[in-house]
C-alpha positions in Angstrom: 21.7 -4.9 -49.6 25.3 -5.4 -50.9 27.3 -7.5 -48.5 31.0 -7.3 -49.5 32.9 -8.3 -46.4 35.2 -5.5 -47.4 36.7 -7.7 -50.1 36.9 -7.9 -53.9 35.7 -11.5 -53.6 32.2 -10.3 -52.7 32.1 -7.1 -54.7 28.9 -8.1 -56.5 27.3 -10.1 -53.7 23.7 -9.2 -52.6 22.1 -11.8 -50.3 18.4 -12.6 -50.8 17.5 -12.5 -47.1 18.6 -10.8 -43.9 20.9 -12.6 -41.5 18.9 -14.2 -38.7 20.3 -11.8 -36.0 19.3 -8.8 -38.2 15.8 -10.2 -39.0 15.1 -10.8 -35.3 16.1 -7.3 -34.3 14.0 -5.8 -37.1 11.0 -7.9 -36.1 11.4 -6.6 -32.5 11.2 -3.0 -33.7 14.9 -2.1 -34.2 15.7 0.6 -36.7 18.6 -0.5 -38.9 20.7 2.5 -39.9 23.2 0.9 -42.1 26.5 -1.1 -42.2 29.8 -0.4 -40.5 33.1 -1.0 -42.2 35.0 -4.1 -41.1 38.5 -5.3 -41.7 39.1 -7.0 -45.1 37.5 -10.5 -44.8 37.5 -9.9 -41.0 41.2 -10.2 -40.6 42.3 -6.9 -39.1 41.0 -3.3 -38.3 39.0 -1.6 -41.0 41.1 -0.7 -44.0 40.7 -0.7 -47.7 41.4 -4.2 -49.3 44.9 -2.9 -50.0 45.6 -2.2 -46.3 45.1 1.6 -46.3 43.5 2.6 -42.9 40.0 3.9 -43.2 37.7 3.9 -40.1 39.5 5.3 -37.1 39.0 5.2 -33.3 36.2 7.5 -32.4 38.3 8.9 -29.5 41.2 9.9 -31.7 39.7 10.9 -35.1 42.8 13.0 -35.9 45.2 10.1 -35.4 44.5 7.1 -37.6 47.5 5.4 -36.1 45.6 4.7 -32.9 44.1 1.2 -33.0 40.3 1.3 -33.0 40.1 -2.5 -32.6 39.1 -5.0 -35.3 37.6 -6.5 -37.2 34.3 -5.0 -36.1 35.8 -1.5 -36.4 33.0 0.4 -38.1 30.1 -1.0 -35.9 32.1 -0.1 -32.8 33.0 3.3 -34.0 29.4 4.1 -34.9 28.3 3.4 -31.3 31.3 5.1 -29.7 30.6 8.2 -31.8 26.9 8.2 -30.8 25.8 7.6 -34.4 24.0 4.4 -33.4 22.6 3.1 -30.1 24.1 -0.3 -30.5 25.4 -2.5 -33.3 26.2 -6.1 -34.2 29.7 -7.3 -34.1 31.2 -10.7 -35.2 34.0 -12.4 -33.4 36.4 -15.2 -34.3 39.5 -13.9 -32.5 38.5 -10.9 -30.4 36.6 -8.9 -32.9 33.8 -7.8 -30.5 35.7 -7.4 -27.2 38.8 -5.7 -28.6 37.1 -2.8 -30.4 34.9 -2.5 -27.3 37.9 -2.1 -25.1 39.5 0.3 -27.5 36.5 2.5 -27.9 34.9 2.6 -24.4 32.0 0.2 -25.2 30.3 -2.9 -23.6 30.6 -5.8 -26.0 29.3 -9.3 -25.4 30.5 -12.3 -27.2 28.0 -15.1 -26.3 28.6 -18.8 -26.0 29.1 -20.6 -29.3 25.6 -21.3 -30.7 23.7 -18.8 -28.5 23.2 -16.5 -31.5 22.7 -17.8 -35.0 25.4 -16.8 -37.5 23.1 -17.7 -40.5 23.7 -15.0 -43.0 27.2 -14.1 -41.7 30.0 -14.7 -44.2 32.0 -17.5 -42.6 35.5 -17.3 -41.3 35.9 -20.2 -39.0 33.0 -22.7 -38.5 34.0 -23.6 -34.9 34.8 -20.1 -33.7 32.5 -17.6 -35.5 30.2 -15.7 -33.1 27.8 -12.8 -33.4 26.9 -10.4 -30.5 26.1 -6.9 -29.5 28.4 -3.8 -29.4 26.7 -1.4 -27.0 27.2 1.5 -24.7 26.5 -0.4 -21.4 25.4 -3.7 -20.0 21.7 -3.0 -20.3 21.9 -2.1 -24.0 23.9 -5.3 -24.6 21.4 -7.3 -22.8 18.5 -5.9 -24.8 20.2 -6.7 -28.0 21.2 -10.2 -27.0 17.8 -11.1 -25.6 16.4 -10.6 -29.1 19.2 -12.0 -31.1 19.7 -15.2 -29.1 17.9 -18.5 -29.4 17.5 -21.6 -31.7 17.5 -21.1 -35.4 16.8 -24.1 -37.7 19.2 -22.5 -40.3 22.1 -22.8 -37.9 22.5 -26.3 -36.3 24.9 -24.8 -33.7 22.0 -23.1 -32.1 19.9 -26.2 -31.5 19.5 -28.3 -28.3 21.2 -25.7 -26.1 20.0 -24.5 -22.6 17.3 -21.9 -22.7 18.3 -18.2 -22.9 18.2 -16.7 -19.4 16.5 -13.4 -18.6 19.4 -11.2 -19.7 17.5 -7.9 -19.1 17.0 -8.9 -15.4 20.6 -9.8 -15.2 21.7 -6.4 -16.5 19.5 -4.6 -13.9 21.6 -3.5 -10.9 20.4 -4.8 -7.5 20.3 -2.5 -4.5 20.4 -3.3 -0.8 17.9 -1.9 1.6 20.3 0.9 2.2 20.5 1.7 -1.4 24.0 0.4 -2.0 24.7 -1.7 -5.1 25.3 -5.4 -4.5 25.7 -8.5 -6.6 22.5 -10.4 -7.6 24.4 -13.6 -6.8 27.6 -14.1 -4.8 30.3 -14.2 -7.5 33.9 -15.3 -7.3 36.0 -13.4 -9.8 39.3 -15.0 -10.9 42.2 -12.6 -11.2 45.3 -13.8 -13.1 48.6 -12.2 -12.0 49.3 -10.8 -15.5 45.8 -9.2 -16.0 46.3 -5.7 -17.3 49.9 -5.8 -16.1 50.8 -2.8 -18.4 47.9 -0.7 -17.1 48.5 -0.7 -13.3 46.3 2.2 -12.4 43.2 1.1 -14.2 43.8 -2.5 -13.0 44.1 -1.4 -9.3 41.1 0.8 -9.5 39.0 -1.9 -11.2 39.9 -4.5 -8.6 39.3 -2.1 -5.7 35.9 -1.1 -7.1 34.9 -4.7 -7.7 36.1 -5.8 -4.2 33.9 -3.1 -2.6 30.7 -4.5 -4.1 29.0 -6.8 -1.6 28.8 -10.3 -3.0 32.1 -10.1 -4.9 35.1 -12.2 -3.9 38.4 -11.8 -5.7 40.5 -14.9 -6.2 44.1 -15.1 -7.4 44.3 -17.5 -10.4 47.4 -19.2 -11.8 47.4 -20.4 -15.4 48.4 -24.0 -16.2 52.1 -24.4 -17.4 51.1 -25.3 -21.0 48.7 -22.4 -21.5 51.1 -20.6 -24.0 51.4 -23.7 -26.1 47.7 -24.4 -26.1 46.6 -20.9 -26.9 49.5 -19.8 -29.0 51.1 -22.5 -31.1 47.9 -24.5 -31.5 45.8 -21.4 -32.2 47.2 -21.6 -35.8 44.6 -24.4 -36.5 42.1 -21.6 -37.1 43.9 -20.7 -40.3 42.9 -24.0 -42.1 39.3 -23.4 -41.1 39.3 -19.9 -42.7 40.9 -21.3 -45.8 38.4 -24.1 -46.4 35.4 -21.9 -47.6 37.6 -19.8 -49.8 39.6 -22.4 -51.8 37.7 -21.6 -54.9 38.9 -18.0 -54.9 42.4 -18.9 -53.9 42.6 -21.0 -57.1 40.7 -18.5 -59.3 42.4 -15.2 -58.3 44.5 -14.8 -55.1 44.8 -11.1 -55.8 41.2 -10.7 -54.7 42.3 -11.3 -51.1 44.2 -8.1 -51.0 46.3 -7.4 -48.0 44.9 -10.4 -46.0 46.2 -13.0 -48.5 48.9 -14.4 -46.3 46.4 -15.6 -43.7 44.7 -17.8 -46.3 48.0 -19.1 -47.7 49.1 -20.0 -44.2 45.9 -22.0 -43.8 46.8 -24.0 -46.9 50.1 -25.1 -45.3 48.5 -26.7 -42.3 48.6 -30.5 -42.7 45.9 -33.0 -41.7 47.9 -34.5 -38.8 48.6 -31.0 -37.5 44.9 -30.2 -37.6 44.1 -33.4 -35.6 46.8 -32.6 -33.1 45.3 -29.1 -32.7 41.8 -30.6 -32.0 43.2 -32.8 -29.3 45.0 -29.7 -27.8 41.7 -27.8 -27.9 39.9 -30.6 -25.9 42.8 -30.6 -23.4 42.5 -26.8 -23.1 38.8 -27.1 -22.5 39.3 -29.5 -19.6 42.0 -27.2 -18.1 39.7 -24.2 -18.3 36.4 -25.8 -17.1 37.9 -28.4 -14.6 40.7 -26.2 -13.5 40.5 -22.4 -13.8 36.7 -22.1 -13.7 36.5 -24.6 -10.8 38.1 -21.9 -8.7 35.9 -19.0 -9.8 32.5 -18.1 -11.4 34.0 -15.6 -13.9 37.5 -14.9 -15.0 39.3 -11.7 -15.9 41.0 -12.3 -19.2 44.4 -11.2 -20.3 43.2 -11.6 -23.9 40.2 -13.1 -25.8 41.9 -16.0 -27.6 41.5 -18.9 -25.1 37.7 -18.4 -24.8 37.4 -17.8 -28.5 39.0 -21.2 -29.2 36.6 -22.8 -26.8 33.5 -20.9 -27.7 32.9 -19.6 -24.1 31.2 -16.3 -23.4 33.0 -13.0 -22.8 32.0 -9.5 -22.0 34.2 -6.4 -22.4 33.5 -3.2 -20.6 35.3 0.2 -20.0 37.4 0.8 -16.9 39.2 4.0 -17.6 41.7 5.7 -19.9 45.4 5.6 -20.5 47.8 8.6 -20.4 46.9 9.5 -24.0 43.2 9.6 -23.4 42.5 6.3 -25.2 39.9 4.0 -23.5 41.1 1.0 -21.4 38.8 -1.9 -20.9 38.5 -5.3 -19.2 37.5 -8.7 -20.6 35.5 -11.1 -18.4 35.0 -14.7 -19.3 32.3 -17.0 -18.1 31.0 -20.5 -17.9 29.1 -22.0 -20.9 25.7 -20.3 -21.5 26.1 -18.0 -18.5 25.9 -14.7 -20.3 23.6 -13.6 -17.5 26.4 -14.0 -14.9 28.7 -11.8 -17.0 26.0 -9.1 -17.3 25.4 -9.2 -13.6 29.0 -8.3 -12.9 29.3 -5.7 -15.6 26.0 -4.1 -14.5 27.0 -3.9 -10.9 30.4 -2.3 -11.8 28.7 0.2 -14.1 26.3 1.1 -11.4 29.1 2.4 -9.2 31.3 3.9 -12.0 30.7 6.2 -14.9 33.3 5.2 -17.5 30.6 3.8 -19.8 28.9 7.2 -19.9 32.0 9.1 -21.2 31.8 10.1 -24.8 34.5 11.4 -27.2 34.7 15.0 -28.3 32.7 15.8 -31.4 34.9 15.5 -34.4 35.8 18.6 -36.5 33.6 19.1 -39.6 34.3 17.1 -42.7 35.6 20.1 -44.6 38.2 20.9 -41.9 39.3 17.3 -41.9 39.8 17.4 -45.6 41.8 20.6 -45.4 44.0 19.0 -42.7 44.8 16.1 -45.1 45.6 13.6 -42.4 48.0 10.9 -43.8 46.5 7.4 -43.6 48.9 4.6 -42.7 48.8 1.4 -44.8 49.1 -2.0 -43.2 51.4 -4.5 -44.9 50.4 -8.1 -45.6 52.9 -9.2 -42.9 51.3 -6.9 -40.3 47.8 -8.1 -41.1 48.9 -11.8 -40.8 50.6 -11.1 -37.5 47.6 -9.2 -36.0 44.9 -11.0 -37.7 41.7 -11.2 -35.7 
């Protein structure tokens, strides 16, 4: 079916086969309902190519100014609005975990290579991931169990550790007295700035996790150069996203719409800057695996970027709501190929809380929405470049 990446570049593109992840789900009996709208070329929340906001947060359908998360906005909204049981998201810079946090979902970005991205329009060869957007840990596990595994059409999937039993990992474990406990003793790292602006959900989350037998909370301090490694050097991704699109940049830059600046920025990155960024990435990997993750099994994240850069797994899950009724979520990062460990923590937490069962109020009928004539904001090219996912 037409696969446009919400861009004029692919307005006539119809692939001749399903993406591997879709084909595997269909072969396992999944019913594919359709496609959700993404951000233009996966650079921001769902808008028209000119930046006009389209798909909104399922929790605030009357206020398009509330961020629904991007770039997998439509797939997340369809699950949050109970139009679909689960959906597929793609992530290069937070595009699974961020819409999950914004719309009360459980989203799982697997380790690089765990799920084939054959059939996914590329954005960044070293950072593109595909994973489930679901209502809870079990639905995410069911999706990923089918999607994951080697695929000859994607060399990144070959030669990796076997996929663990994810469904078992997402099944809560009960003690003899019926209380929920961890399947394995798990040390959870807690950075001091984790959810610093959301003190009540942060405190409640940590108290609930600490009360689960088998959980140990550990204070974690970031290395001094973290901002440099995950901020300044994060710009290296822009050259990767430009490389597959050079033809269209030469032919007709206007086809990039509101996301053009991101591709132009990629053209400005020099070869020596790219090499320096790769060295910085290797240094960051050593700091995370030999430093941070040496002191914990899983790590609460202040944002998705570090683990996106490194291709490490992350899970997002709901932990409450802010004062305006918009969902608040947490992001948990793990060791390479340990998606099962992340699911164990999320499943135990969801067994003692009910945030993941909350659903938004049914929206008003379409006719009433049209009569209300809600003004749709329009993102500028500068805003898209700044917030690009």
